[in-house]
N, C-alpha and C positions, 0 to 999 in steps of 0.2 A: 462422794464431790456434789451431785446432781441434786441430789435429795437436799444438801444446806443451801444451794442457791435457790430449789423453789422456797424452802422455808422463809428464809432472808426477803423474795419477793414478795412472800403473802404477807410480813410482818410490817413490811415499810408502807404496804398498799394497805393494810388496816390502819397500821396509824396515819397515814392522809389523808384518809376516808374518817377519821375519826374527829382528826383535829379543822378537817373543812366543815365536818359537821358542828360542831362547837362554835366556830366563827360565824356562821351562820343566825345562832341563837343569838351571839351577844348582839350583831349588828341588828336583827328585828326586835331586841328586848331597848337599843339604845333610840331606834328611830320612834318606837313608842312614847319613851319619856319625851322625848323633845317635838313632839307633835302639836302643843298647846303652847307654846314656849313664846310666840308674837302677841295671843290671846292673854296671855299673863302678863308680858309688859306692857301692854296697852292699860289694862285694869288697873295695876302698879300705877303707871304713870299717872291716872284717873284720883287713884288714893291719894296720890302723893299732892297733887297737885288741890284738892279740896280738905287737905291736912286730916288723913286721917290716918296716915301710915304710923302715928305713935302707938296707935292700939294693936299693931298687925305685928309682924316677925320679919326682917330686914328679910328674911330669906323668900323671896316671892315667887320663886322657881318651884319651891313645893307646894305650891297653891292646888287644892284641888278646879277641876273643871270638869261640868258637866251638862247637858242638854235640858232646857228647860221652854216652856212657854211666857214669853212675857204676856201676862196678866193683870189684873188691878192690885196683886199683893204689891206689885213693883214702884218706886217712881222711874217714869219712864222721861226723857227729854224730850221723845216728840211722839205724842198720842198715835201716830200712824203707826208706829213698831207694835200696838198691839196685838196679842193673839200670835205675833212670831215664835217661829222655831229659834229660838239665843241660846247663848251658851250662857253660864253663869260662872263664875269664879269668885271660890272663896279661899280668903290667906286664912292662916293660922294665928289666932290671937297671940300676945305675951302675953304672961301670967297677973292674975288680978286685975284685969282689966271688966271695970264694970260693965258698960257699952264695950261691943267688939267691935269687928270692921267689918261696914257694911259689904254684903254680896254684890258685885257687879257683875250687871248684865253689859255684853258684847256682842255685837253683831257678828257670825259666824261668814259672810263673805267678805266685809270690809276691815273687821278686828276695829271698829270703833264702837265706844262706850254708848251705851243705848239708855239705861238706867243703872238703879240701883236698890238694894232691898235695906230701907232705914233699919237700924238696930233701935231696941230698946233702953 
């Protein structure tokens, strides 16, 4: 009887340990997905304001975000932002579009759009 009780406790403890670890992995992955939501939303609002949203898929949450340096390749709204480290947002284009959606530069501190890369 004592051995069955010890086995039962070990099984319950192991199950709780596995569930606890699995939950931690899910929390970490969901946090990394939502890390740039505000940046993507600001960039999407700019794209819509400029009328470029017809070339991009409406699923703006799936946009890619990466760090870059604002340099001569980009159209900057204010030249003081040149040579700064910023975030570059790239939206997925709808199929069969000749000129895609411009990549948008966003200030990593204020989440304000500071420029874009024109498309061809």
